[in-house]
C-alpha positions in Angstrom: -12.6 6.5 -12.7 -11.5 7.6 -10.2 -10.0 11.3 -11.3 -8.8 12.5 -7.9 -6.0 9.9 -7.8 -4.8 10.6 -10.9 -4.8 14.9 -9.8 -2.1 13.1 -6.3 0.1 11.6 -9.0 0.5 14.2 -11.3 1.1 16.7 -8.1 3.6 14.2 -6.5 5.1 14.5 -10.5 5.6 17.9 -10.5 6.7 18.6 -7.1 9.8 15.7 -7.7 10.2 17.9 -11.2 10.0 15.2 -13.4 8.8 15.0 -17.0 6.1 12.5 -17.5 7.8 10.8 -20.1 11.0 10.6 -18.3 8.7 9.6 -15.2 7.2 6.6 -18.2 11.2 5.7 -18.7 11.6 5.4 -14.7 8.9 3.0 -13.8 8.5 0.8 -17.7 5.3 1.9 -17.7 4.3 3.7 -21.1 4.4 7.8 -20.8 -0.2 7.6 -22.7 -1.3 5.2 -20.3 0.5 7.2 -17.0 -0.8 10.3 -19.5 -4.5 8.7 -18.5 -3.6 7.8 -14.9 -3.1 11.5 -14.6 -6.0 12.6 -16.7 -8.8 9.9 -14.6 -8.7 8.4 -17.5 -7.6 4.7 -16.7 -7.0 2.6 -13.4 -3.7 1.4 -12.0 -3.1 -1.9 -10.6 -1.6 -2.7 -7.2 2.4 -3.5 -9.5 2.1 -0.4 -10.9 0.7 1.8 -8.3 4.2 -0.6 -6.2 5.9 1.7 -9.9 5.0 5.0 -10.0 5.1 5.5 -6.1 8.7 3.9 -6.5 9.5 5.6 -9.4 9.2 8.8 -7.5 10.7 8.2 -3.9 7.7 8.0 -2.1 4.6 4.7 -1.1 1.2 3.6 -1.9 0.8 4.6 1.1 2.4 8.1 1.1 0.9 8.0 -2.8 -2.4 7.4 -1.9 -3.5 9.2 1.2 -5.8 11.0 1.6 -4.3 15.0 3.5 -7.2 14.9 5.7 -6.2 12.5 7.2 -2.0 14.2 7.5 -4.2 17.2 9.2 -5.9 15.6 11.4 -3.9 13.1 12.6 -6.5 10.7 14.8 -6.7 9.8 18.4 -4.8 13.4 18.5 -0.9 11.3 17.0 1.5 13.5 15.9 2.3 13.0 12.1 5.7 12.5 11.4 6.9 15.6 11.0 9.6 15.9 13.9 13.1 15.3 14.8 13.4 12.7 17.2 10.4 10.6 14.6 12.5 9.7 12.3 15.4 8.9 15.1 16.1 5.2 14.3 13.3 2.5 15.5 15.5 0.7 18.0 15.7 4.3 19.7 12.1 5.5 18.7 10.7 2.6 20.8 13.6 3.2 24.2 10.8 5.4 25.9 6.7 4.0 25.2 4.8 7.1 24.4 0.7 7.1 23.7 1.5 8.1 20.2 2.4 4.6 19.7 -1.1 3.3 20.5 -3.9 2.7 17.1 -7.2 2.8 18.7 -9.8 0.9 16.6 -11.6 3.5 15.0 -8.3 6.1 14.2 -6.5 4.8 11.1 -5.0 5.8 8.2 -7.4 3.9 5.9 -6.8 3.9 1.7 -8.6 3.1 -1.8 -7.4 2.3 -3.8 -8.1 3.9 -7.1 -11.4 2.6 -8.9 -11.4 -1.2 -6.9 -13.9 -2.3 -3.8 -10.2 -3.0 -1.9 -8.6 -0.6 1.4 -6.4 -0.5 3.1 -5.9 0.0 7.4 -2.9 0.5 8.6 -2.6 -0.6 12.0 1.2 0.1 12.7 1.5 4.0 14.4 3.5 5.8 11.1 5.8 5.2 8.0 8.8 5.2 9.3 9.6 2.6 11.2 10.9 -1.4 10.3 7.7 -3.5 9.9 4.2 -2.2 9.1 0.9 -3.9 9.5 -1.5 -3.6 7.2 -5.6 -5.1 7.1 -6.6 -5.0 4.4 -10.7 -5.7 3.0 -11.2 -7.0 -0.6 -14.8 -7.4 -2.3 -15.7 -10.6 -4.4 -14.1 -10.3 -8.1 -11.3 -7.9 -6.8 -7.6 -8.9 -7.1 -4.3 -7.0 -7.1 -3.9 -6.3 -10.9 -2.7 -8.8 -13.7 0.7 -8.7 -13.5 2.4 -10.2 -9.9 4.5 -7.6 -8.4 8.1 -7.9 -6.1 9.5 -5.2 -3.7 11.8 -5.5 -1.1 11.8 -8.0 2.0 9.8 -9.9 3.3 5.8 -10.6 4.1 3.6 -12.3 6.3 -0.6 -12.9 5.4 -3.3 -14.3 7.7 -6.8 -15.1 6.4 -9.2 -13.2 8.7 -12.4 -13.7 6.4 -12.8 -15.3 3.0 -10.6 -17.5 0.7 -7.8 -16.7 -1.5 -5.9 -17.1 -4.2 -2.8 -16.4 -4.6 0.6 -16.4 -6.8 4.9 -15.8 -5.5 7.2 -17.3 -7.9 5.7 -20.4 -9.7 3.7 -22.1 -6.5 -0.1 -20.5 -7.0 -2.6 -21.9 -3.1 -5.4 -21.1 -2.0 -5.6 -19.8 1.9 -8.9 -19.9 3.3 -10.1 -18.5 6.9 -7.0 -19.0 9.4 -4.1 -20.2 6.8 -1.4 -17.9 6.9 1.7 -17.8 4.6 5.3 -16.3 5.0 7.5 -16.0 1.4 10.2 -13.5 0.5 8.5 -10.1 -1.1 11.9 -10.4 -3.9 9.8 -12.8 -4.9 6.9 -12.1 -7.7 2.6 -12.8 -6.0 0.1 -10.9 -6.4 -3.6 -12.0 -5.2 -6.9 -12.7 -6.6 -10.3 -13.3 -3.6 -11.4 -16.6 -5.0 -14.7 -16.6 -2.6 -17.9 -15.2 -3.2 -18.3 -12.8 0.1 -15.4 -10.4 0.9 -12.3 -11.2 1.5 -9.7 -9.6 5.0 -6.2 -10.2 5.7 -3.3 -9.2 8.3 -0.5 -8.4 6.3 2.6 -7.7 7.8 6.0 -6.4 6.1 10.0 -5.3 6.8 10.1 -3.4 5.6 7.6 -1.1 5.3 6.5 -2.1 2.0 3.5 -0.4 0.7 
């Protein structure tokens, strides 16, 4: 099991001064399950990660990302921690900056705990009104048994492989170059329906991960 994520979750929980039983009540997961996750004895699904992150006032990305990426932002980009960085996006985009550029080898990356699913962030920070991600998932992987939902809208483009998606009551298959657009407030889940790697381009507004 991925004990490093469990340690991150515990640190984030203690930083917010939230007891395990209170976190369980806020996110709708059992006390014992969260305790197992923190000890590295259980691996949360994407839906469970989403619940945990929201209960802690964070995004999934903030909960998972490697701290070393914060200390040394890729390509000399500044971390999002200065007053001008937290201005409304309409203000930050009025003057173009080199830090708006994300090079291929400078993408921030997170890997879901104890899984073969990886996310690369295409947008340069976590405060924009839009979030672009590239998701890579090995054969046999999925988003978890339980669907999840969140505020906003989402578009998915298949760059490689085949994905089976369920949005609301509809289940459908998308292949290379197919895309789908839907309200993220509808319950949704995905699974790699092919024999090889699945690569998706995901656009979320507002940022969901």
